[in-house]
C-alpha positions as CSV (number, residue, x, y, z in Angstrom):
1,X,181.2,-5.6,29.3
2,X,183.2,-6.9,26.3
3,X,180.9,-5.0,23.9
4,X,181.5,-1.8,25.8
5,X,185.2,-2.4,25.8
6,X,185.2,-3.0,22.0
7,X,183.1,0.1,21.6
8,X,185.7,2.2,23.5
9,X,188.5,0.6,21.6
10,X,187.0,1.5,18.2
11,X,186.4,5.1,19.1
12,X,188.6,8.0,17.9
13,X,191.1,9.8,20.2
14,X,188.7,12.8,20.1
15,X,185.8,10.9,21.5
16,X,187.9,8.9,23.9
17,X,189.5,12.1,25.1
18,X,186.1,13.7,25.8
19,X,184.9,10.6,27.7
20,X,188.1,10.4,29.7
21,X,187.7,14.1,30.5
22,X,184.3,13.5,31.9
23,X,185.6,10.5,33.9
24,X,188.3,12.9,35.2
25,X,185.7,15.5,36.0
26,X,183.4,13.0,37.7
27,X,186.3,11.7,39.9
28,X,187.6,15.2,40.6
29,X,184.3,16.6,41.6
30,X,183.0,13.6,43.5
31,X,186.2,12.8,45.3
32,X,186.8,16.5,45.8
33,X,183.4,16.9,47.3
34,X,184.2,14.0,49.7
35,X,187.7,15.1,50.5
36,X,187.1,18.9,51.0
37,X,185.1,18.6,54.3
38,X,187.6,15.9,55.5
39,X,190.5,18.3,54.8
40,X,188.7,21.2,56.4
41,X,188.0,19.2,59.6
42,X,191.5,17.8,59.6
43,X,193.3,21.2,59.1
44,X,190.7,23.5,60.7
45,X,189.1,26.5,59.1
46,X,192.1,28.8,59.6
47,X,194.8,26.4,58.3
48,X,192.6,25.4,55.3
49,X,192.2,29.1,54.6
50,X,196.0,29.5,54.8
51,X,196.5,26.5,52.5
52,X,194.2,28.1,49.8
53,X,195.6,31.6,50.4
54,X,199.2,30.6,49.7
55,X,198.1,28.5,46.8
56,X,196.3,31.5,45.4
57,X,199.2,33.9,46.0
58,X,201.7,31.6,44.3
59,X,199.1,31.0,41.5
60,X,199.9,34.5,40.2
61,X,203.2,33.3,39.1
62,X,201.6,30.6,36.9
63,X,200.8,33.3,34.4
64,X,204.6,33.5,33.7
65,X,203.9,30.4,31.5
66,X,203.1,33.2,29.0
67,X,200.5,31.0,27.4
68,X,203.1,28.7,25.9
69,X,201.1,25.5,26.6
70,X,198.2,26.8,24.4
71,X,200.7,28.0,21.9
72,X,202.3,24.5,21.7
73,X,198.9,23.0,21.0
74,X,198.1,25.5,18.3
75,X,201.6,25.4,16.6
76,X,202.0,21.6,16.8
77,X,198.6,21.1,15.2
78,X,199.5,23.7,12.5
79,X,202.9,22.0,11.7
80,X,201.2,18.6,11.6
81,X,198.4,19.9,9.3
82,X,201.2,21.3,7.0
83,X,203.3,18.1,7.3
84,X,206.3,20.2,8.4
85,X,208.2,17.9,10.8
86,X,211.4,19.9,10.8
87,X,209.5,23.1,11.7
88,X,207.8,21.3,14.5
89,X,211.1,20.0,16.0
90,X,212.6,23.5,15.7
91,X,209.6,25.1,17.3
92,X,209.6,22.7,20.3
93,X,213.3,23.2,20.9
94,X,212.9,27.0,21.0
95,X,210.0,26.7,23.4
96,X,212.2,24.6,25.7
97,X,214.8,27.4,25.8
98,X,212.0,29.9,26.6
99,X,210.7,27.7,29.4
100,X,214.3,27.5,30.8
101,X,214.3,31.3,31.0
102,X,210.8,31.4,32.5
103,X,211.8,28.9,35.2
104,X,214.8,31.0,36.1
105,X,212.7,34.2,36.4
106,X,210.1,32.4,38.6
107,X,212.9,31.2,40.9
108,X,214.3,34.7,41.3
109,X,210.8,36.2,41.9
110,X,210.1,33.5,44.4
111,X,213.2,34.4,46.4
112,X,212.2,38.1,46.4
113,X,208.6,37.4,47.5
114,X,209.8,34.9,50.1
115,X,211.7,37.6,52.0
116,X,208.7,40.0,51.9
117,X,205.9,37.7,53.0
118,X,206.1,39.1,56.6
119,X,205.3,42.6,55.4
120,X,202.6,41.5,52.9
121,X,200.6,39.4,55.5
122,X,201.7,41.1,58.8
123,X,198.2,42.4,59.6
124,X,196.3,39.1,58.8
125,X,198.4,36.1,59.7
126,X,199.8,35.0,63.0
127,X,203.5,34.3,63.5
128,X,202.8,30.5,63.4
129,X,200.8,31.0,60.2
130,X,203.5,33.1,58.7
131,X,206.1,30.4,59.4
132,X,204.0,27.8,57.7
133,X,203.2,30.1,54.8
134,X,206.9,30.6,54.1
135,X,207.6,26.8,53.9
136,X,204.6,26.2,51.6
137,X,205.5,29.1,49.5
138,X,209.1,27.9,48.8
139,X,207.9,24.3,48.0
140,X,205.2,25.6,45.6
141,X,207.8,27.8,43.8
142,X,209.9,24.7,43.3
143,X,206.8,22.9,42.1
144,X,206.1,25.6,39.6
145,X,209.7,25.8,38.2
146,X,209.4,22.1,37.3
147,X,205.8,21.7,36.3
148,X,205.5,24.7,33.9
149,X,207.9,23.3,31.3
150,X,206.7,19.8,32.2
151,X,203.2,20.7,31.1
152,X,204.4,21.1,27.6
153,X,204.3,17.2,27.2
154,X,200.5,17.3,27.7
155,X,200.2,20.2,25.3
156,X,202.1,18.2,22.6
157,X,199.8,15.2,23.1
158,X,196.8,17.6,22.6
159,X,198.5,19.0,19.4
160,X,198.8,15.4,18.2
161,X,195.2,14.7,19.2
162,X,196.4,12.0,21.5
163,X,194.2,12.6,24.5
164,X,193.9,9.1,26.0
165,X,197.3,8.6,27.7
166,X,197.8,11.9,29.4
167,X,194.2,11.9,30.6
168,X,194.4,8.4,31.9
169,X,197.6,9.3,33.8
170,X,195.7,12.3,35.2
171,X,192.9,10.0,36.4
172,X,195.4,7.6,38.1
173,X,197.2,10.5,39.6
174,X,194.0,11.9,41.1
175,X,192.9,8.6,42.6
176,X,196.3,7.9,44.1
177,X,196.6,11.5,45.4
178,X,193.2,11.3,47.1
179,X,194.1,8.1,48.9
180,X,197.4,9.5,50.0
181,X,195.8,12.7,51.2
182,X,193.5,10.7,53.5
183,X,196.4,8.6,54.8
184,X,198.5,11.7,55.4
185,X,195.9,13.6,57.3
186,X,194.9,10.6,59.4
187,X,198.6,10.3,60.4
188,X,198.5,13.9,61.6
189,X,199.8,15.7,58.4
190,X,199.2,19.4,57.9
191,X,199.0,21.8,55.0
192,X,202.8,21.6,54.4
193,X,202.5,17.8,53.9
194,X,199.8,18.3,51.3
195,X,202.0,20.7,49.3
196,X,204.9,18.2,49.4
197,X,202.7,15.4,48.3
198,X,201.4,17.3,45.3
199,X,204.9,18.3,44.3
200,X,206.1,14.6,44.3
201,X,203.1,13.5,42.3
202,X,203.5,16.2,39.7
203,X,207.1,15.1,39.1
204,X,206.0,11.5,38.5
205,X,203.3,12.6,36.1
206,X,205.7,14.7,34.1
207,X,208.1,11.7,33.8
208,X,205.3,9.5,32.4
209,X,204.0,12.1,30.0
210,X,207.6,12.9,28.8
211,X,208.3,9.2,28.2
212,X,205.1,8.9,26.1
213,X,205.8,11.9,24.0
214,X,209.4,11.0,23.3
215,X,209.1,7.2,22.9
216,X,205.5,6.7,21.6
217,X,204.9,9.8,19.6
218,X,208.5,10.0,18.5
219,X,208.6,13.7,19.1
220,X,212.0,15.4,18.8
221,X,213.2,18.7,20.3
222,X,215.9,19.7,17.8
223,X,217.1,23.2,17.1
224,X,217.8,23.2,13.4
225,X,218.2,27.0,13.3
226,X,217.4,29.8,15.7
227,X,214.9,32.2,14.0
228,X,214.1,35.4,15.9
229,X,211.0,35.8,13.6
230,X,209.6,32.5,15.0
231,X,210.2,33.7,18.6
232,X,208.3,36.9,17.7
233,X,205.5,34.8,16.2
234,X,205.3,32.6,19.3
235,X,205.0,35.6,21.6
236,X,202.7,37.5,19.3
237,X,200.3,34.6,19.7
238,X,201.1,33.6,23.4
239,X,201.3,37.1,24.9
240,X,197.6,37.6,24.7
241,X,196.9,34.1,26.2
242,X,199.3,35.3,28.9
243,X,197.2,38.5,29.4
244,X,194.1,36.4,29.4
245,X,195.7,34.1,32.1
246,X,195.9,37.2,34.2
247,X,192.2,37.4,33.9
248,X,191.9,33.9,35.5
249,X,194.0,35.1,38.4
250,X,191.8,38.1,38.9
251,X,188.7,35.9,38.7
252,X,189.7,33.1,41.0
253,X,192.8,34.1,43.0
254,X,192.6,37.9,43.6
255,X,189.6,37.6,45.8
256,X,191.3,35.1,48.1
257,X,194.5,37.2,48.3
258,X,192.6,40.4,48.9
259,X,190.6,38.8,51.7
260,X,193.7,37.2,53.1
261,X,195.4,40.6,53.3
262,X,192.4,42.6,54.5
263,X,190.5,40.2,56.7
264,X,191.4,36.7,58.0
265,X,192.0,33.1,56.8
266,X,188.5,31.9,57.9
267,X,186.8,34.3,55.4
268,X,189.4,33.1,52.8
269,X,188.3,29.5,53.5
270,X,184.6,30.4,52.9
271,X,185.3,32.3,49.7
272,X,187.6,29.4,48.5
273,X,184.8,26.9,49.0
274,X,182.5,29.0,46.8
275,X,185.2,29.4,44.2
276,X,185.8,25.6,44.3
277,X,182.2,24.8,43.5
278,X,182.2,27.4,40.7
279,X,185.3,25.9,39.1
280,X,183.8,22.4,39.3
281,X,180.9,23.8,37.3
282,X,183.2,25.2,34.7
283,X,185.1,22.0,34.4
284,X,182.2,20.3,32.8
285,X,182.5,22.6,29.8
286,X,186.2,22.5,29.4
287,X,186.1,18.7,29.0
288,X,184.2,19.2,25.8
289,X,185.9,22.4,24.4
290,X,189.4,21.2,25.4
291,X,189.6,18.6,22.7
292,X,188.4,20.9,20.0
293,X,191.4,23.3,19.7
294,X,193.2,21.2,17.0
295,X,189.8,20.9,15.2
296,X,189.3,24.7,15.3
297,X,192.8,25.2,14.0
298,X,192.2,22.8,11.1
299,X,188.9,24.5,10.3
300,X,190.7,27.9,10.3
301,X,193.5,26.6,8.1
302,X,190.8,25.3,5.7
303,X,189.2,28.8,5.7
304,X,185.8,27.6,7.1
305,X,183.0,30.1,6.6
306,X,181.3,32.0,9.4
307,X,178.2,29.9,8.9
308,X,180.2,26.7,9.3
309,X,182.0,28.0,12.5
310,X,178.6,29.2,13.9
311,X,177.1,25.8,13.3
312,X,180.0,24.1,15.1
313,X,179.7,26.5,18.0
314,X,176.0,25.8,18.2
315,X,176.5,22.0,18.3
316,X,179.1,22.2,21.0
317,X,177.3,24.9,22.9
318,X,174.0,23.0,23.1
319,X,175.7,19.9,24.5
320,X,177.5,22.1,27.0
321,X,174.3,24.0,27.8
322,X,172.4,20.8,28.5
323,X,175.0,19.6,31.0
324,X,175.4,23.0,32.7
325,X,171.7,23.6,33.2
326,X,171.4,20.2,34.9
327,X,174.0,21.4,37.5
328,X,172.8,25.0,37.7
329,X,169.2,24.1,38.2
330,X,170.1,21.6,40.9
331,X,172.3,24.0,42.7
332,X,169.6,26.7,42.7
333,X,167.1,24.3,44.2
334,X,169.2,22.2,46.6
335,X,172.6,24.1,46.9
336,X,172.0,25.5,50.3
337,X,171.0,22.2,51.8
338,X,174.1,20.6,50.1
339,X,176.5,23.1,51.6
340,X,175.0,22.8,55.1
341,X,175.4,19.0,55.0
342,X,178.7,19.1,53.2
343,X,180.9,21.6,55.1
344,X,178.5,23.1,57.8
345,X,176.6,26.3,58.5
346,X,179.8,28.3,58.8
347,X,180.2,28.1,55.0
348,X,176.6,28.9,54.0
349,X,177.8,32.2,52.3
350,X,179.7,30.0,49.9
351,X,176.4,29.1,48.2
352,X,175.8,32.6,47.0
353,X,179.5,33.0,45.9
354,X,179.2,29.8,43.9
355,X,175.8,30.6,42.4
356,X,177.0,34.0,41.2
357,X,180.0,32.4,39.5
358,X,177.8,29.7,37.9
359,X,175.4,32.3,36.4
360,X,178.2,34.6,35.1
361,X,180.1,31.6,33.9
362,X,177.4,30.0,31.8
363,X,177.5,32.2,28.7
364,X,181.3,32.1,28.1
365,X,181.2,28.3,28.7
366,X,178.7,27.6,26.1
367,X,180.6,29.9,23.7
368,X,184.0,28.1,24.4
369,X,184.4,27.2,20.8
370,X,184.4,30.9,19.9
371,X,187.4,31.2,22.2
372,X,189.1,28.4,20.4
373,X,188.5,30.1,17.1
374,X,190.2,33.2,18.4
375,X,193.2,31.1,19.4
376,X,193.3,29.4,16.1
377,X,193.1,32.7,14.2
378,X,195.6,34.3,16.5
379,X,193.0,37.0,17.3
380,X,193.2,36.7,21.1
381,X,194.4,40.2,21.7
382,X,191.1,41.9,21.7
383,X,189.5,39.5,24.2
384,X,192.5,39.6,26.4
385,X,192.5,43.4,26.6
386,X,188.7,43.6,27.2
387,X,188.7,40.9,29.9
388,X,191.8,42.1,31.8
389,X,190.3,45.7,31.7
390,X,186.8,44.9,32.8
391,X,187.6,42.2,35.3
392,X,190.6,44.2,36.6
393,X,188.3,47.2,37.3
394,X,185.8,44.8,38.9
395,X,188.4,43.3,41.1
396,X,189.5,46.9,42.2
397,X,185.9,47.7,43.2
398,X,185.8,44.3,44.9
399,X,188.7,45.3,47.1
400,X,187.0,48.6,47.8
401,X,183.8,46.9,48.9
402,X,185.3,44.1,51.0
403,X,185.3,46.3,54.2
404,X,181.5,46.9,53.9
405,X,180.2,43.8,52.2
406,X,182.8,41.1,52.8
407,X,183.1,38.2,50.4
408,X,179.8,39.1,48.6
409,X,181.2,42.6,47.6
410,X,184.2,40.9,46.2
411,X,182.4,38.3,44.1
412,X,179.7,40.6,42.9
413,X,182.1,43.3,41.7
414,X,184.4,40.8,39.9
415,X,181.4,39.1,38.2
416,X,179.9,42.4,37.1
417,X,183.2,43.2,35.3
418,X,183.1,39.7,33.8
419,X,179.5,40.1,32.5
420,X,180.3,43.4,30.8
421,X,183.3,41.8,29.0
422,X,181.2,38.9,27.8
423,X,178.7,41.4,26.3
424,X,181.4,43.2,24.5
425,X,182.9,39.9,23.2
426,X,179.6,38.8,21.6
427,X,179.6,42.0,19.6
428,X,183.2,41.2,18.5
429,X,182.3,37.6,17.6
430,X,179.5,38.9,15.4
431,X,181.1,41.9,13.8
432,X,184.7,40.8,13.3
433,X,184.9,37.0,13.5
434,X,181.8,36.5,11.4
435,X,179.9,34.3,13.9
436,X,176.2,34.9,13.7
437,X,175.5,35.5,17.4
438,X,171.7,36.1,17.2
439,X,171.4,32.7,15.4
440,X,173.7,31.1,17.9
441,X,171.5,32.1,20.9
442,X,168.3,31.4,19.0
443,X,169.5,27.8,18.3
444,X,171.1,27.5,21.7
445,X,167.9,28.3,23.6
446,X,165.5,26.5,21.1
447,X,163.5,23.9,23.0
448,X,166.1,23.8,25.9
449,X,165.1,26.9,27.7
450,X,161.3,26.4,27.8
451,X,161.8,22.8,28.9
452,X,164.3,23.9,31.6
453,X,161.6,26.3,32.9
454,X,159.2,23.4,33.2
455,X,161.8,21.3,35.0
456,X,162.4,24.1,37.5
457,X,158.6,24.0,38.3
458,X,158.9,20.3,39.0
459,X,162.1,21.0,41.0
460,X,160.3,23.5,43.2
461,X,157.8,20.8,44.3
462,X,160.5,18.2,44.7
463,X,162.3,20.6,47.0
464,X,159.2,20.7,49.3
465,X,159.9,17.1,50.4
466,X,160.6,17.5,54.1
467,X,163.9,16.6,55.6
468,X,167.4,17.9,56.2
469,X,169.7,14.9,56.0
470,X,171.8,13.2,53.3
471,X,169.1,10.7,52.5
472,X,166.6,13.4,51.9
473,X,169.0,15.3,49.7
474,X,169.7,12.1,47.7
475,X,166.0,11.5,47.1
476,X,165.6,15.1,45.8
477,X,168.7,14.8,43.6
478,X,167.6,11.5,42.1
479,X,164.1,12.8,41.4
480,X,165.4,16.0,39.9
481,X,168.0,14.3,37.6
482,X,165.3,11.8,36.5
483,X,162.9,14.6,35.6
484,X,165.6,16.6,33.9
485,X,166.9,13.7,31.9
486,X,163.5,12.5,30.7
487,X,162.0,15.9,29.8
488,X,165.2,17.1,28.1
489,X,165.6,13.9,26.1
490,X,162.0,13.8,24.9
491,X,161.2,17.5,24.7
492,X,164.5,19.5,24.7
493,X,167.0,17.7,22.5
494,X,167.4,17.6,18.8
495,X,167.5,14.3,17.0
496,X,171.2,14.6,16.4
497,X,171.8,15.1,20.2
498,X,169.7,12.1,21.0
499,X,171.8,10.1,18.5
500,X,174.9,11.3,20.2
501,X,173.7,9.9,23.5
502,X,172.8,6.6,21.8
503,X,176.3,6.4,20.3
504,X,178.0,7.1,23.7
505,X,175.6,4.7,25.6
506,X,175.2,1.8,23.2
507,X,172.3,0.1,25.1
508,X,170.0,3.1,24.5
509,X,167.8,2.5,21.5
């Protein structure tokens, strides 16, 4: 234990940050998987659907961040690389003024929407549900007004490549929140109580992160001079991240809101469970890519060649691909049984929703470093336009097909728009950014894809083990993970990838 402790102590912030991200993901996914059926049973299908619906509806206002958090990471990393402390202080002060204006706008919009909730949801929510929706809405608006500028502290830590403290705080927050959620629901709490709990915990986390940034990192927010050119530069970079954030809302939130307006909260709950599993899948990738934006910025400042950037994207992409295929293959084989055991037969359609998301999500996840290059080069506009156009059209067709095909029409239409945008972006990466996309996919699939096909054959026979309880599922999962790990390690991985595992897990020789 002492050796492992010293190993972690000696590691860089980058490696520690990645490890802590995976700890966060493990806790988020595992505790979330345990909590979700408990929350559904405690609230009931309808109220759980209402809880996710209002969260999704309010989520549209999160885009009013205008991409400033990502902008802070990029600009702080840039100022540090240039050794410009005064420029950094001035930049941060200006962003705080911008955040103040954003919070004011969100507050005003919140009041306007609050007085129109009755007309928006009059055909889908009962009077009791509408009353609860209004209370949750106003609390979530307050939450957003505070947490959007508060999130800048985490962004500053990322720009400084200090990942350990904020991610440790995030882990503690999630564990504490999970325990409090259980206690609250056992005492008879409802969806409103959950929203209040999250708001209080968010305020506490912001206070801790703010203290770390100001006292530990000695960061100052000082307006040396107000430069309109800097404001234009900030928004010329962030506006496209803002547009891309709209894409996220179309992908994850629009379907829930459309279903909430056109159908009922029970269908929203089923769709939300599928989205939840899909986002868990994506989280495994962002843990890796999230720590590489400062590195991508430095490579860009250093004028790295297309070949160097391609090689970095291959290295990150293969690691991501190995992890994602483990999850995707298991979900294809055992996902239906898992959902039946986890939340019950009423939610079986969530399996197909989640599977469609996972398949569509895989390519952009393994190419996440390409996205970071776009951010570092301030070339985000093309991707933002393509994604918002294609996914927006897909969402429109989803709304049109809901009446005939329900939640499947919604997710298939949205994902089709997404896949088209991914194909266009790969052409852009190759022709404009200089990434060698054919070589990327050739190196990405090399050894991994044939071995995965073999693993799925073994998985088919594993899935024939008779039984329909948790013990049976656990046996299948353990056998599948064992087969996947052994075959990928000995047949699918490169030597450098094996060495990476040996470095992370010291007792592997």
